C-alpha positions in Angstrom: 0.0 0.0 0.0 1.4 3.4 -1.0 0.5 6.9 -1.9 2.5 8.7 -4.6 2.5 12.5 -4.7 4.3 15.1 -6.8 7.2 17.2 -5.5 6.6 20.9 -6.1 9.7 22.4 -4.5 12.2 22.0 -1.7 13.4 24.5 0.9 16.3 24.5 3.3 16.3 25.9 6.9 18.8 25.8 9.7 22.6 25.6 9.6 24.7 24.9 6.6 25.0 21.2 5.7 28.5 19.6 5.7 29.0 17.7 2.4 32.5 16.3 3.0 35.8 17.2 1.4 36.6 18.3 -2.1 39.4 17.0 -4.3 41.9 19.3 -2.6 40.9 18.3 0.9 38.9 21.4 1.7 35.6 21.2 3.6 32.4 21.9 1.7 29.1 23.3 3.0 25.9 24.3 1.3 22.5 25.8 1.9 21.2 25.0 -1.6 18.2 22.6 -1.3 18.7 21.1 -4.8 22.3 20.2 -4.0 21.3 18.8 -0.6 18.8 16.4 -2.3 21.5 15.2 -4.7 23.8 14.7 -1.8 21.2 12.6 0.1 20.6 10.5 -3.0 24.3 9.9 -3.6 24.9 9.0 0.1 22.0 6.5 0.1 23.1 4.9 -3.1 26.7 4.6 -1.9 25.6 2.9 1.3 23.2 0.7 -0.7 26.1 -0.4 -3.0 28.3 -1.2 0.0 25.7 -3.7 1.3 25.2 -5.1 -2.3 29.0 -5.6 -2.6 28.9 -8.2 0.2 26.4 -10.5 -1.7 28.0 -13.8 -2.9 28.1 -14.7 -6.5 29.2 -18.1 -7.9 32.0 -17.7 -10.4 34.2 -20.2 -12.3 37.8 -19.7 -11.4 41.0 -21.5 -12.3 43.5 -22.7 -9.7 47.0 -21.3 -10.3 48.8 -24.5 -9.4 46.6 -27.4 -10.6 44.9 -25.5 -13.4 41.6 -26.9 -12.3 38.5 -24.9 -12.9 36.1 -24.8 -9.9 33.0 -22.9 -8.8 33.6 -20.6 -5.8 31.5 -18.0 -4.0 33.0 -14.5 -4.6 31.5 -11.3 -3.3 29.8 -9.2 -5.9 32.1 -6.4 -5.2 35.2 -8.5 -5.9 37.6 -10.6 -3.9 39.3 -7.5 -2.4 36.0 -5.9 -1.2 36.2 -4.4 2.3 34.3 -6.2 5.0 30.8 -5.0 6.0 30.7 -2.2 8.6 28.0 -0.5 10.7 26.6 2.9 9.8 28.6 4.5 12.6 31.9 3.2 11.1 30.8 4.1 7.6 30.5 7.7 8.7 34.0 7.7 9.9 35.4 6.0 6.8 33.5 8.4 4.4 33.3 11.9 5.8 30.7 12.9 3.2 28.3 10.5 4.9 28.7 12.1 8.3 25.7 14.4 8.3 23.2 12.1 6.5 20.3 11.4 8.9 20.4 7.9 10.4 16.8 7.1 9.2 18.1 7.4 5.6 21.3 5.3 6.1 19.6 2.6 8.1 17.0 2.0 5.3 19.7 1.0 2.8 20.2 -2.5 4.3 16.6 -3.5 4.3 15.8 -2.1 0.9 18.9 -3.8 -0.6 17.9 -7.1 1.0 14.4 -7.0 -0.4 15.6 -6.0 -3.8 18.3 -8.7 -3.9 15.9 -11.6 -3.2 13.2 -10.1 -5.5 15.8 -10.0 -8.3 16.8 -13.6 -7.7 13.2 -14.6 -7.9 12.8 -12.8 -11.2 15.9 -14.4 -12.5 14.6 -17.9 -11.7 11.1 -17.3 -13.2 11.6 -15.0 -16.2 15.4 -15.1 -16.7 17.9 -12.3 -16.5 21.1 -11.6 -14.6 22.1 -11.4 -11.0 21.0 -8.1 -9.5 23.8 -5.6 -9.7 24.7 -2.2 -8.2 22.7 1.0 -8.5 24.2 3.4 -11.1 24.1 7.1 -10.8 23.5 7.6 -14.5 21.1 4.6 -15.2 19.1 4.4 -12.0 17.0 7.4 -10.8 18.3 9.5 -8.0 16.5 7.9 -5.0 16.5 7.5 -1.3 14.3 6.1 1.5 13.8 7.6 4.9 12.1 5.8 7.8 9.2 7.6 9.6 9.5 6.2 13.2 13.3 5.7 13.5 13.5 7.7 16.8 11.1 8.9 19.5 10.4 12.2 17.7 10.4 10.6 14.2 11.7 11.9 10.9 10.2 12.6 7.5 7.2 14.1 9.2 4.2 15.2 7.0 2.3 18.4 7.7 -0.8 19.5 5.8 -0.4 23.1 4.5 -3.5 23.4 2.4 -6.4 21.6 0.7 -4.2 20.1 -1.9 -0.7 20.7 -0.6 1.5 19.4 2.2 5.2 19.4 3.3 7.5 16.5 4.4 10.3 17.7 6.7 13.5 15.7 6.9 15.8 16.8 9.8 19.5 16.3 10.3 22.4 17.6 12.4 26.0 18.6 12.0 28.6 17.6 14.6 30.5 20.4 16.3 33.8 19.6 14.6 32.2 19.9 11.1 30.2 23.1 11.6 30.8 26.2 9.5 32.6 29.0 11.2 30.3 31.5 12.8 27.3 29.1 13.0 26.2 27.9 16.4 23.1 26.1 15.3 23.5 22.3 14.8 20.2 21.3 13.2 19.2 21.6 9.6 15.9 20.9 7.9 14.9 20.2 4.3 11.2 20.8 3.6 9.8 18.9 0.6 6.6 20.6 -0.6 4.2 18.1 -2.3 0.8 18.2 -4.0 -1.7 15.6 -2.6 -5.0 14.5 -4.0 -6.3 12.7 -0.9 -5.6 12.6 2.8 -2.3 11.0 3.7 -2.8 7.9 5.8 -0.5 6.6 8.5 2.8 5.7 6.9 6.1 4.0 7.9 8.6 5.5 5.4 8.9 7.8 2.5 10.7 7.1 -0.8 11.9 10.1 -2.8 12.5 9.7 -6.5 14.4 13.0 -7.1 14.9 12.3 -10.8 11.1 12.1 -11.5 10.3 14.5 -8.7 7.9 12.1 -6.9 7.5 11.0 -3.3 5.9 7.8 -2.1 4.4 7.2 1.3 4.5 3.6 2.4 1.2 3.0 4.2 0.0 0.2 6.4 -2.7 -1.9 4.7 -6.3 -0.7 5.3 -8.8 -3.1 7.0 -11.3 -4.7 4.6 -14.8 -3.6 5.3 -17.3 -6.5 5.3 -20.2 -8.0 7.1 -20.4 -11.5 8.6 -22.1 -13.9 6.2 -21.4 -17.3 7.9 -20.5 -18.8 4.6 -17.7 -21.3 4.2 -15.8 -22.3 1.0 -13.1 -24.7 0.0 -10.6 -23.8 -2.8 -8.8 -26.2 -5.0 -5.9 -24.8 -7.0 -5.3 -26.2 -10.5 -3.7 -25.6 -13.9 -6.8 -25.8 -16.1 -8.9 -23.7 -13.6 -6.9 -21.5 -11.3 -9.4 -21.8 -8.5 -12.4 -24.2 -8.2 -14.7 -23.5 -5.2 -16.9 -25.9 -3.3 -19.9 -23.9 -4.6 -19.2 -25.1 -8.1 -17.6 -21.8 -9.3 -14.5 -21.7 -11.4 -12.1 -18.7 -11.2 -9.5 -18.4 -14.0 -6.5 -16.1 -14.0 -6.1 -14.2 -17.3 -3.5 -15.8 -19.5 -1.6 -14.1 -22.4 -3.5 -13.9 -25.6 -2.5 -15.7 -28.8 -1.3 -12.4 -30.3 0.9 -11.6 -27.3 2.4 -15.2 -27.3 3.2 -15.1 -31.0 4.8 -11.6 -30.7 6.8 -12.6 -27.7 8.2 -15.7 -29.5 9.0 -13.7 -32.5 11.0 -11.3 -30.3 12.8 -14.2 -28.7 13.9 -15.5 -32.1 15.0 -12.0 -33.0 17.0 -11.7 -29.8 18.7 -15.0 -30.5 19.9 -13.6 -33.8 21.2 -10.4 -32.1 23.2 -12.2 -29.5 26.9 -12.3 -30.2 29.9 -13.4 -28.1 32.5 -10.9 -27.1 35.6 -11.4 -29.2 37.7 -9.0 -27.2 37.3 -11.2 -24.1 38.5 -14.4 -25.9 35.1 -15.4 -27.2 33.5 -15.8 -23.8 29.7 -15.9 -23.6 29.3 -12.2 -22.9 26.5 -10.4 -24.9 27.1 -7.2 -26.9 24.8 -4.4 -25.8 23.7 -3.0 -29.1 20.9 -0.5 -29.5 18.8 -2.9 -31.5 19.2 -5.6 -28.8 18.1 -3.1 -26.2 15.0 -2.2 -28.2 14.1 -5.9 -28.5 14.6 -6.5 -24.8 12.5 -3.5 -24.0 9.6 -4.8 -26.2 9.8 -8.2 -24.6 9.7 -6.7 -21.1 6.8 -4.5 -22.1 4.7 -7.5 -23.1 5.6 -9.4 -20.0 4.8 -6.4 -17.8 1.4 -6.1 -19.4 0.7 -9.8 -18.7 1.8 -9.5 -15.1 -0.2 -6.4 -14.5 -3.4 -8.2 -15.6 -2.6 -11.1 -13.4 -1.9 -8.9 -10.4 -5.2 -7.0 -10.9 -7.2 -10.3 -11.2 -5.5 -11.7 -8.1 -6.1 -8.6 -6.0 -9.8 -8.4 -6.9 -10.5 -12.1 -6.6 -9.0 -12.5 -3.2 -10.8 -9.4 -1.9 -14.1 -10.8 -3.2 -13.4 -14.2 -1.5 -12.6 -12.5 1.8 -15.7 -10.3 1.7 -18.1 -13.1 0.8 -16.8 -16.0 3.0 -16.1 -16.1 6.7 -14.2 -19.3 6.5 -11.8 -20.2 3.6 -10.1 -23.6 3.3 -7.2 -24.4 1.0 -4.9 -27.4 0.5 -1.4 -27.3 1.8 0.9 -27.6 -1.1 4.7 -27.5 -1.5 4.6 -25.4 -4.6 8.4 -24.9 -4.7 9.0 -28.7 -4.7 6.1 -29.3 -7.2 7.6 -26.9 -9.7 11.2 -28.1 -9.4 13.0 -29.4 -12.5 13.3 -33.1 -12.9 16.7 -34.6 -12.2 18.6 -36.1 -15.1 18.9 -39.9 -15.4 22.4 -41.1 -16.4 22.6 -44.0 -18.8 24.6 -46.8 -17.1 25.5 -48.4 -20.5 26.6 -45.1 -22.2 28.7 -42.9 -19.9 28.0 -39.2 -20.6 24.5 -40.0 -22.0 21.2 -39.7 -20.3 17.9 -41.6 -20.4 14.5 -40.2 -21.1 13.1 -38.7 -17.9 10.0 -36.7 -19.2 11.7 -33.4 -18.6 9.8 -31.7 -21.4 6.4 -32.6 -20.0 7.5 -31.7 -16.5 8.7 -28.3 -17.7 5.3 -27.6 -19.2 3.6 -28.5 -15.9 6.0 -26.3 -14.0 5.3 -23.3 -16.3 1.5 -23.9 -15.9 1.8 -24.0 -12.1 3.9 -20.8 -11.9 1.6 -19.1 -14.4 -1.4 -19.6 -12.2 0.2 -17.9 -9.2 -0.7 -20.5 -6.6 1.7 -19.1 -3.9 0.8 -15.5 -4.5 -2.9 -16.3 -4.1 -2.2 -18.0 -0.8 -0.2 -15.0 0.5 -2.9 -12.5 -0.5 -5.5 -14.5 1.3 -3.3 -14.9 4.4 -2.9 -11.2 4.9 -6.4 -10.2 3.8 -8.1 -12.6 6.1 -6.1 -11.0 9.0 -7.2 -7.6 7.9 -10.8 -8.6 7.6 -10.9 -10.8 10.8 -11.9 -13.9 9.0 -10.2 -17.3 9.0 -8.0 -19.2 6.5 -7.1 -22.9 7.2 -4.8 -25.0 5.2 -5.7 -28.7 5.1 -3.6 -31.7 4.1 -3.8 -32.3 0.4 -3.3 -36.1 0.2 -6.0 -38.0 -1.7 -8.4 -35.0 -2.0 -8.8 -35.7 -5.7 -9.5 -39.4 -5.2 -12.0 -39.5 -2.3 -15.7 -39.3 -3.0 -17.3 -36.4 -1.1 -20.6 -38.3 -0.8 -19.6 -41.8 0.5 -15.9 -41.3 1.3 -14.7 -44.1 -0.9 -11.0 -43.6 -1.9 -9.7 -45.0 -5.2 -7.3 -43.4 -7.7 -9.5 -44.7 -10.5 -12.4 -42.5 -9.3 -10.9 -39.7 -11.2 -11.3 -40.8 -14.8 -9.8 -37.6 -16.3 -8.8 -34.1 -15.4 -12.4 -32.9 -15.1 -14.5 -36.1 -14.7 -14.9 -37.7 -11.2 -16.9 -40.9 -11.1 -17.1 -42.9 -7.8 -16.9 -46.6 -8.4 -18.7 -47.3 -5.1 -21.8 -45.1 -5.1 -21.8 -43.9 -8.7 -21.5 -40.2 -7.8 -20.5 -38.0 -10.8 -19.3 -34.4 -10.6 -16.4 -32.2 -11.6 -13.1 -33.5 -10.2 -11.9 -30.0 -9.0 -15.3 -29.3 -7.3 -15.2 -32.6 -5.6 -11.6 -31.9 -4.4 -12.7 -28.4 -3.1 -15.5 -30.0 -1.0 -13.0 -32.5 0.4 -10.7 -29.7 1.3 -13.4 -27.8 3.1 -14.5 -30.9 5.1 -10.9 -31.8 6.0 -10.2 -28.2 7.1 -13.2 -28.2 9.4 -12.0 -31.5 10.9 -8.5 -30.1 11.3 -9.4 -27.1 13.4 -11.2 -29.4 16.0 -14.7 -30.8 16.3 -16.0 -28.1 18.7 -14.8 -25.3 16.5 -16.0 -27.0 13.3 -19.5 -27.6 14.8 -19.7 -24.0 15.8 -18.9 -22.9 12.3 -21.5 -25.3 10.8 -24.2 -24.1 13.2 -23.4 -20.5 12.5 -23.6 -21.1 8.8 -26.9 -23.0 9.0 -28.4 -20.3 11.2 -27.5 -17.5 8.9 -28.8 -19.4 5.9 -32.2 -20.1 7.5 -32.4 -16.5 8.6 -31.6 -15.2 5.2 -34.2 -17.6 3.7 -37.0 -16.2 6.0 -36.1 -12.7 5.1 -36.4 -13.5 1.4 -39.8 -15.0 1.9 
C-alpha cells in the first residue's frame, strides 16, 4: 500500500550542511536545497552499494597450481572488497556520509535485502542476470527515509492546504564539522508536495528525485465487510486456477495468442542479435547494441502487461473471497517442490549420455503451475483474512482428488480424467476439481477441531435459515 505524490519544490532551513571534502581536501558546506537532495541520494546509493557488494556470486575460477576450474562464491564487489561495517563506522570512513540522517542510512540494508531476493526470484522465473549495483546515471536519484526511527520521528508530514503538504527531513551537523560563525547544529529540508487525498499513516517515504515524486509507504487498510457465515473450499489447479466448493471456477487471465506469438517472434529476433565478445576471448558475454536493447524493451513491455493483468485479477479475486466468506479452506501444497525441475537420469550403459526422464512434460507442468500464481494467491488470502478478521485454514492435500465427497470411498481410478470424477462405489459423478474443493473444506473443518467446526457449521446454517426467512 502506498500513496504517490508530486514534489513541487524543496526549501532549506537551519545551519549549513556539511558535504565532505573536495578533491583538494577542503571542507564543503551548502544551503542549496537542490544540492542537498542530490547529496542525500548519492549517500543513500553509496551505502546501498556497500551492502550489495557483500552479496555472494558463484564464479568459475582457475586454480593457479593445478589449473583446475572450480566454482567458488566470490563477493559481488570482488575478492578484495572491504568487510561490512556498521553505519557509525561508515560515517568515519567516508566523511561525506557524516551528516546524512540515520533514518536514511539505516534504510539501505533493508531495501537492498528486499531488492536482492526479489531480483533472484525474477531471474529464476523469467530469466535475466544477477541483481547488480545502483548506477548514478542509469538508475534514478533515489533515497528512502524511515518515519519512526526515533522517538520524535523523521520525515514528518504536515498539511499546509487543501491540496498541498510538506514533508520535513531533519539532520544535524557535529560540532567539529560546523561552519565558522554558525552555532546552530540542526538543519531541515522541507519537501513541498501536492496531494489528491488525505495521507494515511505511513512507515517511510521514498523520494525519487529524478522524477520529482515522493511515495508514502502506508499500512494496509482493513477490509470492510459484514459477517455472512458462509464457508468455502478452494482447489488450485492448472486448467482452472481456483475451483470452489460452490461449483464456481475462477481463472486467472492468460496471455492472448497475439501476445504469445509476438513474444516468441521477439525471442527469435533476440537470439539472432546475441553475439559473443571477441575482445574477451570469445566468452559468452553479450554485446549491448541499441537494436538488442529495443528488442529486450519490447519483450519486457509485453511481460509487464501480462503480469499487471494477473496482479489485478488476483487482488480483486482474493478481496471478493474474503468479503463473501467467513471461513476459507485451501490445500497445503509444497509449490516450490512441485515446480522443481526433474533430475537427469544417467545412462549406465553409455557414460556421458542420459535416459528419457520426461523433462519436457515436467517443464510444461512447471510453467503452468507458476503461471497460475498459486503461492501469490495464498499469500494474498493470508494477509487479507487477517485484515478482515476472517479465517483461513490449510488442510492436508493427500487424496483430495481421489476421495468421493458423498460416500468417502477412496480410489485413484475414481478420477477418470482431469475434469471427470466418477465414484466406483456409489456412482456419484461431478467435476473433479469441485469434488476436491469439497473434500478440502471438510478436511479443514475437521483439522481445526470438532468443537470449533461444529460452531462454524451451526453459525452457517443459522444464517442461511435467517436469510431464507427474510427473502420470503
